[in-house]
Backbone as CSV, one residue per row, in Angstrom:
resi,resn,N_x,N_y,N_z,CA_x,CA_y,CA_z,C_x,C_y,C_z
1,MET,0.624,15.526,12.601,-0.337,15.053,11.629,0.335,14.155,10.659
2,SER,-0.196,12.950,10.405,0.455,11.964,9.491,0.225,12.361,8.062
3,GLN,1.232,12.110,7.245,1.097,12.386,5.819,0.322,11.281,5.123
4,GLN,-0.597,11.670,4.222,-1.391,10.686,3.514,-0.472,10.009,2.495
5,LYS,-0.610,8.679,2.427,0.149,7.869,1.490,-0.450,8.069,0.081
6,LYS,0.394,8.335,-0.889,-0.071,8.562,-2.271,-0.529,7.219,-2.847
7,PRO,-1.710,7.186,-3.467,-2.219,5.914,-4.059,-1.242,5.349,-5.098
8,ASP,-1.133,4.087,-5.113,-0.335,3.378,-6.119,-1.048,3.499,-7.431
9,ASN,-0.362,4.080,-8.475,-0.994,4.290,-9.701,-1.378,3.013,-10.477
10,ARG,-0.996,1.839,-9.974,-1.442,0.561,-10.542,-2.851,0.245,-10.134
11,VAL,-3.399,0.956,-9.137,-4.721,0.690,-8.640,-5.756,1.234,-9.598
12,GLU,-5.479,2.371,-10.232,-6.528,3.011,-11.056,-7.073,2.096,-12.156
13,PRO,-6.256,1.368,-12.907,-6.868,0.463,-13.952,-7.720,-0.620,-13.308
14,LEU,-7.323,-1.086,-12.147,-8.129,-2.134,-11.467,-9.467,-1.483,-11.048
15,LEU,-9.388,-0.302,-10.460,-10.625,0.388,-10.080,-11.568,0.544,-11.269
16,LYS,-11.013,0.946,-12.371,-11.810,1.105,-13.622,-12.518,-0.218,-13.960
17,ARG,-11.785,-1.304,-13.875,-12.365,-2.634,-14.212,-13.584,-2.960,-13.313
18,PHE,-13.382,-2.704,-12.014,-14.499,-2.945,-11.071,-15.723,-2.069,-11.348
19,ILE,-15.444,-0.804,-11.656,-16.554,0.111,-11.956,-17.247,-0.287,-13.265
20,ASP,-16.428,-0.661,-14.266,-17.028,-1.148,-15.521,-17.928,-2.371,-15.275
21,LEU,-17.464,-3.288,-14.443,-18.283,-4.459,-14.173,-19.530,-4.080,-13.412
22,ALA,-19.411,-3.197,-12.432,-20.590,-2.735,-11.688,-21.575,-2.054,-12.613
23,ASN,-21.082,-1.222,-13.534,-21.999,-0.555,-14.466,-22.664,-1.563,-15.383
24,GLN,-21.958,-2.595,-15.829,-22.539,-3.647,-16.601,-23.677,-4.329,-15.888
25,MET,-23.434,-4.647,-14.616,-24.526,-5.301,-13.818,-25.697,-4.382,-13.693
26,ARG,-25.489,-3.089,-13.512,-26.554,-2.133,-13.416,-27.335,-2.085,-14.736
27,GLU,-26.618,-2.070,-15.842,-27.280,-2.046,-17.179,-28.029,-3.310,-17.422
28,GLU,-27.724,-4.423,-16.745,-28.418,-5.690,-16.850,-29.692,-5.657,-15.969
29,GLY,-29.845,-4.579,-15.271,-31.083,-4.447,-14.396,-30.895,-4.750,-12.947
30,VAL,-29.693,-4.985,-12.534,-29.449,-5.215,-11.121,-29.524,-3.885,-10.367
31,PRO,-30.337,-3.765,-9.341,-30.393,-2.483,-8.632,-29.062,-2.022,-8.121
32,VAL,-28.842,-0.720,-8.188,-27.587,-0.132,-7.722,-27.225,-0.537,-6.277
33,GLU,-28.244,-0.561,-5.426,-28.001,-0.944,-3.989,-27.432,-2.381,-3.922
34,LEU,-27.934,-3.270,-4.752,-27.508,-4.682,-4.750,-26.105,-4.793,-5.335
35,VAL,-25.840,-4.009,-6.424,-24.460,-4.018,-7.000,-23.476,-3.518,-5.912
36,ASN,-23.826,-2.443,-5.251,-22.955,-1.894,-4.186,-22.733,-2.945,-3.073
37,ALA,-23.796,-3.558,-2.637,-23.622,-4.551,-1.576,-22.760,-5.737,-2.058
38,GLY,-22.956,-6.170,-3.269,-22.135,-7.267,-3.808,-20.663,-6.892,-3.890
39,LEU,-20.372,-5.647,-4.368,-18.959,-5.198,-4.421,-18.378,-5.121,-3.031
40,MET,-19.131,-4.581,-2.055,-18.621,-4.476,-0.745,-18.358,-5.832,-0.126
41,PHE,-19.263,-6.776,-0.290,-19.102,-8.110,0.243,-17.906,-8.828,-0.378
42,ALA,-17.789,-8.649,-1.706,-16.631,-9.238,-2.411,-15.337,-8.672,-1.846
43,SER,-15.308,-7.371,-1.633,-14.099,-6.733,-1.074,-13.818,-7.243,0.302
44,CYS,-14.835,-7.399,1.150,-14.681,-7.958,2.480,-14.141,-9.368,2.398
45,THR,-14.668,-10.163,1.459,-14.261,-11.521,1.324,-12.771,-11.601,0.920
46,TYR,-12.385,-10.730,-0.025,-11.028,-10.738,-0.515,-10.054,-10.182,0.571
47,ALA,-10.497,-9.196,1.292,-9.658,-8.687,2.388,-9.391,-9.752,3.437
48,THR,-10.389,-10.580,3.724,-10.246,-11.679,4.652,-9.281,-12.726,4.071
49,TYR,-9.479,-13.092,2.858,-8.543,-14.034,2.179,-7.128,-13.465,2.182
50,PHE,-6.939,-12.241,1.838,-5.588,-11.632,1.822,-4.971,-11.718,3.199
51,SER,-5.715,-11.471,4.236,-5.191,-11.412,5.609,-5.074,-12.756,6.264
52,ALA,-6.023,-13.628,5.956,-6.111,-14.883,6.744,-6.111,-16.159,5.915
53,GLY,-6.105,-16.017,4.597,-6.124,-17.208,3.781,-7.526,-17.791,3.558
54,ASN,-7.600,-18.829,2.778,-8.915,-19.425,2.451,-9.652,-20.004,3.669
55,GLU,-8.889,-20.543,4.574,-9.507,-21.247,5.719,-9.540,-20.439,6.942
56,GLY,-9.011,-19.184,6.893,-8.984,-18.359,8.090,-10.090,-17.347,8.171
57,TYR,-10.006,-16.599,9.231,-10.961,-15.485,9.484,-10.223,-14.425,10.277
58,LEU,-10.850,-13.252,10.343,-10.262,-12.162,11.057,-10.719,-12.098,12.520
59,GLU,-9.795,-11.936,13.417,-10.155,-11.620,14.758,-10.599,-10.153,14.788
60,GLN,-11.125,-9.693,15.925,-11.648,-8.332,15.978,-10.559,-7.319,15.598
61,SER,-9.337,-7.543,15.994,-8.244,-6.587,15.665,-8.024,-6.562,14.189
62,GLY,-8.139,-7.654,13.508,-8.028,-7.710,12.047,-9.185,-6.991,11.378
63,VAL,-10.392,-7.160,11.903,-11.590,-6.496,11.368,-11.358,-4.974,11.502
64,GLU,-10.855,-4.546,12.629,-10.618,-3.110,12.835,-9.539,-2.560,11.890
65,LYS,-8.564,-3.350,11.583,-7.524,-2.884,10.649,-8.113,-2.754,9.232
66,VAL,-8.926,-3.668,8.845,-9.584,-3.571,7.516,-10.549,-2.400,7.508
67,MET,-11.302,-2.214,8.574,-12.230,-1.069,8.647,-11.483,0.253,8.567
68,GLU,-10.312,0.357,9.218,-9.514,1.574,9.153,-9.038,1.839,7.712
69,ALA,-8.627,0.755,7.041,-8.178,0.927,5.636,-9.348,1.440,4.761
70,TYR,-10.475,0.885,4.941,-11.699,1.325,4.197,-11.982,2.796,4.536
71,ARG,-11.864,3.148,5.805,-12.128,4.511,6.215,-11.144,5.491,5.487
72,ARG,-9.891,5.158,5.515,-8.874,5.997,4.866,-9.138,6.154,3.400
73,ASN,-9.514,5.048,2.746,-9.756,5.088,1.280,-11.005,5.924,0.991
74,LEU,-12.007,5.769,1.796,-13.249,6.535,1.608,-12.999,8.013,1.806
75,GLU,-12.277,8.313,2.890,-11.935,9.746,3.150,-11.155,10.337,2.015
76,SER,-10.185,9.579,1.512,-9.331,10.069,0.417,-10.174,10.272,-0.833
77,LEU,-11.072,9.371,-1.131,-11.923,9.545,-2.333,-12.833,10.781,-2.179
78,GLN,-13.353,11.033,-0.978,-14.258,12.157,-0.744,-13.503,13.459,-0.938
79,LYS,-12.222,13.535,-0.546,-11.430,14.725,-0.791,-11.248,15.012,-2.237
80,VAL,-11.030,13.925,-3.047,-10.921,14.075,-4.473,-12.243,14.532,-5.084
81,LYS,-13.375,13.911,-4.688,-14.697,14.260,-5.210,-15.034,15.730,-4.844
82,LYS,-14.720,16.087,-3.608,-15.017,17.502,-3.142,-14.241,18.481,-4.020
83,ALA,-12.969,18.182,-4.288,-12.156,19.104,-5.098,-12.710,19.171,-6.508
84,GLN,-13.254,18.032,-7.054,-13.842,18.114,-8.383,-15.106,18.940,-8.397
85,VAL,-15.909,18.817,-7.386,-17.206,19.533,-7.318,-16.972,21.007,-6.946
86,ASN,-15.988,21.204,-6.088,-15.757,22.557,-5.584,-14.253,22.912,-5.713
87,PRO,-13.807,23.160,-6.927,-12.357,23.376,-7.128,-11.803,24.592,-6.422
88,ASP,-12.619,25.567,-6.029,-12.190,26.750,-5.341,-11.995,26.492,-3.843
89,GLY,-12.519,25.328,-3.356,-12.337,24.994,-1.968,-13.271,25.754,-1.020
90,LYS,-14.265,26.382,-1.565,-15.224,27.088,-0.751,-16.445,26.204,-0.428
91,GLY,-16.976,26.390,0.763,-18.218,25.672,1.147,-18.037,24.437,1.895
């Protein structure tokens, strides 16, 4: 079983900035579903830029690598959320 990589603690302040911006949009009346879609599309756009540059795009193998990274991050977050909701680990 592979060991989970510990998140870089420089990420947390960036995460907070994105969440603050999303909450600001929501407070301006933008529906949560639209804010979520916008953040996801922005993240996809930036992941493509990071991997392929401004003029590039991802081949299927690149798409799968990005999807795997999203999956790992989502699973990691859910473990944290579960521990917050259920600190005894039951259920």
